[in-house]
NUZAZA-107696 format. One record per residue (C-alpha): residue in one letter; x, y, z. Coordinates in steps of 0.02 Angstrom, whole numbers, plus 50000, padded with zeros to 5 digits. Layout:
// residues N
AXYZ ...
This chain:
// residues 311
M531934869856459 V532064851756512 E533654843756444 R533434827956341 R534504815156251 R534934821656079 L535144812955911 M535794821155752 A535544813055581 V536634820355443 H536004817855265 A536514823455092 H534824828855022 P533034831655079 D532144814655061 D533694804755119 E533114806755300 S531464798255256 S532244783155170 K533644780355295 G533224779255479 A531554788355477 A530634775555584 T532064775955710 M531934794755723 A530044794155744 K530244781155882 Y531514791755975 V530444807255959 A529004797456037 D530204792156175 G530614810256215 V532274811556124 D532694828056039 V533074823755856 L533854835355727 V534004831555541 V535384840755448 S535204841955259 C536894846055184 T536144852155019 G534464858254957 G534254844354828 E534164857454691 R534814845854555 G533734830954599 D532774822854457 V530884821454466 L530654802754495 N528764802854514 P528064799554340 G526484808954384 L527454825054416 K528774824854280 D527954838354174 D527234849054314 P527694867054265 Q527774873454445 I529024860054491 L530074862854336 R530064881654368 N530604881254550 M531334864754606 P532314872154755 E530734879054835 V529764863054800 R531104852854888 R531014864455039 Q529124862755048 E529264843855038 M530554843555176 A529444853955288 K528034841355266 A529164826555304 Q529884835455456 A528134838055526 I527674819855498 L529224813455588 G529154826555727 V530994830855710 R531924847155705 H532804851755542 T534164863055477 W534984866255308 L536884866055303 G536754877455152 F537754868955015 V537224866054835 D536724849054767 S538064841454655 G536874831354549 L537204813354498 P538424813054352 E537994800854214 G538924795454058 D540544786954007 P541654795754041 L540764804654183 P540594823454159 P541434835254283 L540434840554435 P539694858154427 E540744872054500 G540254877154676 C539354861054718 F539434852354888 A540584838354831 L541894850854773 E541864862054927 P543484862355029 L543354850155175 E543794863655301 V542294873855240 T541044859655253 T541784853655417 E541664870855496 A539834872255445 L539384855555524 V540444858655679 R539414874455709 V537804864355706 I538514850655818 R539104863255948 E537434872155947 F536324856655954 R537524846156062 P537034828556006 H537534813256105 V537374802155950 M537584805555764 T537084795255612 T537714796955434 Y538294786255285 D539754774355267 E541264778255159 N540334772555003 G538934784755040 G537684770355044 Y537824771954855 P539144781954762 H538254798454739 P539584812054760 D538544821154890 H538304805354992 V540174801954992 M540504819955041 C539174818655177 H540154804055251 T541804813355239 V541184829355320 S540224819855456 M541774810355508 S542834826055504 A541584836255605 F541304822255731 R543164822055768 S543364841055766 A541844846555866 G542594841056032 D544284849255999 G544254866756070 S545734871755963 A544794867255802 Y543654880955735 P543654890355902 H542504903655830 A541154890455796 G540554888255975 D541074879056132 A541834861856107 W540624847256110 Q541094829156077 P539674817856020 L539914800856101 K539394789055961 L539294789355771 Y538354776555667 Y538164772555482 N536404769555415 Q536344751655348 T534484749355316 L534784742755140 S535704727155195 K535794711355090 G534964701355229 R533454712855236 I533204713955048 Q533444695155026 T532184691555164 F530854702155079 H531284695354907 E531094677254960 A529524680655062 M528654689054917 E529104675154795 A528524662054921 A526864671254934 G526664671154745 M526984689854733 E528144698454611 S529694704354703 P530374721654661 Y532104715654710 T532514702654577 E533774713754489 W534454720054655 M534884702254706 K535814699354543 R536874714854571 W537164712954757 E538944706654743 E539424723954680 R538864731454846 G539634719054966 E538954716855142 R539224727655294 T539324723555479 I537734727055576 T538054731355758 T536384739055805 R534584734555766 V533304747055828 P531534739855846 C530384752655764 A529064743155664 D527654753255742 Y528374768555656 F528504761455479 P526874770255430 Q527644786955482 R529214782655385 D528214779155227 A527154794855248 A528714805455267 L529474797955110 L527884800855011 A527934819055069 H529454820654955 A528264818554810 T529484823254672 Q530764810654732 V529784794454744 D528654784354632 P527184779354743 G527034763454639 G528884759654647 S529924746754740 W529964756554904 F528124752854931 R527894735854849 V528274725155002 P526684724255108 L526854734155269 D526304719755380 M527604708555298 Q528964721355334 Q528414723255514 R528374704555541 L529964699255451 W531134713955482 P530464725155621 T532074734955644 E533124748355561 D534944743555562 Y536574752755593 E538444750155594 A539414757855737 A540854767955665 L541594778055810 S541154777855993 Y541834784856155 V540834772156254 P540914753256233 V539894745456091 E539184728356127 P538534716555991 I537084716955957 E536374733356022 D534534737756010 D534754756256053 L535844769755975 F536064776656151 A536674760056224 G538164762356339 I537894781056358 P537784785956542 S536484797056624 L536124813656541 D537174823756664 E538654811856647 A538484811256458 D538464830156447 A539994831256558 L540944818956448 A540444828156289 R541044844756359 R542674837656425 G543424832456258 G545094823456245 L544204806656263 E544924790056207 L543944780256077 A543174764356144 F542684758255970 D543344763455801 G542424752155680 T543844739555662 G542944726355765 E544004729955919 R542974733556073 S543624739856238 
């Protein structure tokens, strides 16, 4: 088998991979990169958000299997590999005060258990680059926050041969990024463009609430506009999880491609230098043989740790 550059995207639920970085993954697949999506949970407790499917008896009877079928369709559209980490969806608690999370769910699993599971996948797939969520989870769903926590823990542990020695040979991914597609700049650009064109913007309420989210640092913008149609098709494959008439699809595709032709990332940890602004998640990574040798060696010194300091 011919060795290739490898990218691993770690997500909380099936459908997250199609709304966060899907066009990037499709682009890299087309470029010959081996891409693996890891779904930490099966999305078993996800609500049916498509109004046309809310009362479908098959869906209500067997949501776990429906989510697996949807994921398989999205995987085929994007051309990626996929694996389930095997944990149970925590659901999104609602109410004041919030109810306790269900026993046995992903967000309540011991960190050493979730870390070991992801370390196994990292050491088997041997990615050079990983993507995941920031410490806020992108939004504060307990599974998204846990996805961040376990991704950071596994990234640091996978290259340490003394950590989880039964889980495979040590392998240190060289870079880790946070998905930051839903940045204020991007949403504001689309909002203003639609209003200027006399169209109703789906982001009016978003803009009012944006101060609650704050703004993140973007270090990397990957040009991938040609793959936006694949991104949208993959998201629509998760039919229970999206309203085809909702805000995700209200901005005309040609407007998106023209005004914001990238998917954006924040470098979090890197063992190679990170230069502003990158246009490639693999920027700074040496040749495949050298990269593999570094990843196997372990004991590397961080070149970038997300504080803004660059070597």
